[in-house]
KEKE-3310 file (N, C-alpha, C; in steps of 0.2 Angstrom, whole numbers, plus 5000, padded with zeros to 4 digits):
npx = (4908:4914:4928:4927:4936:4935:4933:4945:4953:4948:4950:4964:4966:4960:4969:4980:4975:4973:4986:4992:4985:4992:5004:5000:4996:5009:5016:5008:5009:5023:5023:5018:5023:5020:5007:4993:4976:4969:4978:4979:4966:4965:4975:4980:4986:4983:4969:4967:4972:4962:4951:4955:4955:4942:4936:4942:4938:4924:4925:4931:4921:4911:4918:4919:4908:4910:4916:4925:4929:4940:4949:4949:4952:4966:4973:4974:4986:4995:4995:5006:5017:5014:5015:5029:5035:5030:5035:5049:5049:5042:5046:5059:5064:5074:5077:5081:5089:5082:5069:5065:5064:5054:5043:5043:5039:5026:5020:5021:5014:5001:4999:4999:4987:4978:4980:4977:4963:4958:4960:4952:4940:4940:4939:4927:4919:4919:4931:4949)
npy = (5046:5029:5021:5006:4991:4982:4990:4997:4987:4983:4994:4994:4982:4985:4995:4986:4979:4989:4993:4982:4982:4993:4988:4978:4986:4992:4981:4978:4989:4988:4977:4982:4988:4997:5009:5000:4998:4986:4976:4983:4983:4969:4966:4956:4960:4974:4973:4965:4974:4984:4978:4975:4987:4991:4982:4986:4999:4997:4990:5000:5010:5003:5001:5014:5015:5011:5019:5034:5046:5054:5046:5034:5037:5042:5031:5025:5029:5019:5012:5017:5011:4997:4997:5001:4990:4979:4983:4981:4967:4961:4969:4971:4983:4995:5000:5014:5022:5034:5031:5021:5029:5037:5028:5024:5037:5037:5027:5031:5043:5039:5031:5042:5049:5039:5038:5051:5051:5042:5049:5060:5054:5049:5061:5066:5057:5061:5058:5061)
npz = (5131:5134:5126:5118:5120:5110:5099:5098:5095:5082:5075:5074:5068:5056:5051:5048:5038:5028:5027:5021:5009:5004:5001:4992:4982:4978:4974:4963:4954:4952:4943:4931:4916:4907:4903:4902:4900:4900:4907:4918:4924:4926:4935:4948:4960:4962:4962:4973:4983:4982:4986:4999:5004:5004:5012:5024:5025:5028:5040:5048:5049:5056:5068:5073:5080:5092:5101:5106:5093:5094:5100:5093:5080:5079:5080:5068:5063:5066:5054:5047:5054:5051:5037:5036:5042:5034:5022:5023:5025:5013:5002:5003:5008:5017:5034:5044:5057:5060:5054:5063:5074:5071:5071:5084:5089:5084:5091:5104:5103:5101:5113:5122:5118:5121:5135:5139:5135:5145:5156:5154:5155:5168:5175:5171:5177:5190:5196:5199)
capx = (4908:4920:4930:4927:4942:4934:4933:4952:4956:4945:4954:4971:4966:4959:4976:4984:4972:4975:4994:4992:4983:4997:5009:4998:4997:5016:5017:5004:5012:5029:5022:5016:5029:5017:4999:4989:4970:4967:4983:4978:4960:4966:4981:4978:4988:4979:4962:4967:4973:4956:4946:4957:4953:4935:4934:4945:4933:4918:4926:4932:4914:4908:4922:4918:4902:4912:4920:4926:4932:4946:4953:4950:4955:4973:4976:4975:4993:4998:4996:5013:5021:5013:5018:5036:5038:5029:5040:5055:5048:5039:5049:5066:5066:5078:5074:5086:5087:5076:5063:5063:5063:5047:5039:5043:5035:5019:5018:5021:5008:4995:4999:4997:4980:4974:4980:4973:4956:4956:4960:4946:4934:4940:4937:4920:4915:4920:4938:4954)
capy = (5039:5025:5018:4999:4987:4979:4995:4999:4981:4983:4999:4991:4977:4989:4998:4981:4978:4995:4993:4976:4985:4997:4983:4975:4992:4993:4975:4978:4994:4985:4972:4985:4991:5003:5010:4996:4997:4979:4974:4987:4980:4962:4965:4953:4964:4980:4971:4963:4980:4988:4974:4975:4994:4992:4979:4991:5005:4995:4989:5007:5013:4999:5002:5020:5015:5008:5024:5041:5047:5057:5041:5029:5039:5043:5024:5024:5031:5013:5010:5019:5006:4991:4998:5001:4983:4975:4985:4977:4959:4959:4973:4971:4990:4996:5004:5017:5024:5039:5028:5018:5034:5039:5022:5025:5043:5036:5023:5036:5048:5035:5030:5048:5050:5034:5040:5057:5050:5039:5055:5064:5050:5049:5068:5067:5053:5063:5057:5067)
capz = (5129:5134:5120:5120:5118:5103:5094:5097:5091:5076:5071:5073:5062:5049:5049:5046:5031:5023:5025:5017:5003:5001:4999:4986:4976:4976:4970:4957:4950:4950:4938:4925:4913:4904:4905:4898:4904:4901:4912:4924:4928:4928:4939:4954:4966:4962:4963:4980:4986:4982:4990:5006:5006:5005:5019:5029:5026:5031:5047:5051:5050:5061:5074:5076:5084:5099:5106:5104:5087:5096:5103:5088:5073:5079:5080:5061:5062:5066:5047:5045:5057:5047:5030:5036:5043:5028:5016:5025:5024:5007:4997:5004:5009:5023:5039:5047:5064:5059:5053:5069:5079:5069:5073:5092:5090:5083:5097:5110:5102:5102:5120:5125:5117:5125:5142:5139:5135:5151:5161:5153:5157:5175:5177:5169:5181:5196:5199:5198)
cpx = (4914:4921:4931:4933:4941:4935:4941:4955:4954:4949:4961:4971:4964:4965:4980:4981:4974:4982:4995:4990:4988:5002:5007:4998:5004:5018:5014:5007:5019:5029:5019:5022:5026:5010:4995:4982:4968:4972:4981:4972:4960:4972:4978:4980:4984:4972:4962:4968:4966:4951:4948:4955:4946:4933:4936:4940:4927:4919:4928:4926:4911:4912:4921:4912:4904:4916:4921:4931:4939:4951:4955:4954:4963:4976:4977:4983:4997:4999:5003:5018:5020:5016:5026:5039:5036:5033:5047:5054:5046:5043:5056:5068:5070:5075:5081:5084:5082:5069:5060:5061:5055:5042:5038:5038:5028:5016:5017:5015:5002:4994:4996:4990:4976:4974:4976:4965:4954:4956:4954:4940:4934:4937:4930:4916:4916:4927:4942:4954)
cpy = (5035:5021:5010:4996:4984:4984:4997:4993:4981:4988:4997:4986:4980:4992:4992:4979:4983:4995:4987:4978:4989:4993:4980:4980:4992:4987:4975:4983:4991:4980:4975:4989:4997:5004:5006:4995:4990:4975:4977:4984:4973:4961:4962:4957:4970:4978:4969:4969:4984:4984:4975:4982:4995:4988:4983:4996:5003:4994:4995:5010:5009:5000:5009:5020:5013:5013:5031:5042:5049:5052:5036:5031:5040:5036:5022:5025:5024:5010:5011:5014:4999:4992:4998:4993:4978:4977:4981:4970:4958:4963:4973:4979:4990:5000:5007:5019:5030:5036:5024:5023:5037:5034:5023:5031:5041:5032:5027:5041:5045:5033:5036:5050:5045:5036:5046:5056:5047:5044:5059:5060:5049:5056:5069:5063:5055:5062:5063:5069)
cpz = (5130:5128:5122:5117:5111:5098:5093:5093:5084:5071:5070:5068:5056:5047:5046:5039:5026:5022:5020:5010:5000:4998:4992:4980:4974:4972:4963:4952:4948:4944:4931:4922:4908:4905:4900:4902:4905:4907:4919:4928:4929:4932:4946:4960:4967:4964:4971:4985:4987:4986:4998:5009:5008:5011:5025:5031:5030:5039:5051:5053:5056:5068:5077:5080:5092:5103:5103:5098:5089:5098:5097:5082:5073:5078:5072:5059:5063:5059:5045:5048:5053:5041:5031:5037:5037:5022:5017:5023:5016:5001:4997:5005:5016:5028:5043:5054:5064:5058:5059:5074:5077:5071:5081:5093:5089:5089:5103:5109:5103:5109:5124:5124:5121:5133:5144:5139:5142:5156:5161:5156:5165:5178:5176:5174:5189:5200:5198:5191)
residu = (MET:ASP:THR:LYS:PRO:TRP:ALA:VAL:MET:MET:VAL:VAL:PHE:THR:THR:PHE:LEU:THR:ALA:SER:ALA:GLN:ILE:MET:TYR:LYS:LEU:GLY:VAL:ASN:SER:LEU:ASP:SER:PHE:ASP:PRO:VAL:ARG:LEU:ILE:THR:ASN:PHE:TYR:LEU:ILE:ALA:GLY:MET:VAL:LEU:TYR:MET:ILE:GLY:GLY:VAL:LEU:MET:ILE:LEU:SER:PHE:ARG:GLY:GLY:ASP:LEU:SER:VAL:LEU:TYR:PRO:ILE:ILE:ALA:THR:GLY:PHE:ILE:TRP:VAL:SER:ILE:MET:SER:MET:ILE:PHE:LEU:GLY:GLU:GLY:MET:ASN:ASN:LEU:LYS:TRP:LEU:GLY:ILE:PHE:GLY:ILE:VAL:LEU:GLY:ILE:ALA:PHE:ILE:GLY:PHE:GLY:SER:ARG:HIS:ASN:ASN:ASP:ALA:ALA:ALA:GLY:GLY:ALA)
# end
C-alpha cells in the first residue's frame, strides 16, 4: 500500500497536538501545590491536555487508513521534537548540543524509514 501524503501530514499534525497536550499537562501540574481532587478536575490546563490527546487519538486512527503503519507510526517520534521546541518557548527550558543531536537523529531516522518505504514500493512494482 502506498502511503498517502495526507496521512503523513495528519500524523505530523497529531504529534503537534499531543506535544501541545504534554505542555498543557506540565503547566497544569505546575499550578497544583497539593493533591486536591476538586482543583485537579477543574484545572484548565489538565482538561485542555486531555482534550488534545483525545483529538490526537481520533486523528491518528483516521490517518492509519492512509498508508503503511510501518511508515506512519515512526513519525510519532516527531513528538519529541515538538516537545523540545515547545518546552523552550513556553517553559523556558534549555537545549544543549546533545538534545539538538537527538533531534537531528530523529529527523534522520524518519527520513530513512520514508526512503526505505519508497524503495520497497519500487521493488514491489517491478523497479530496482
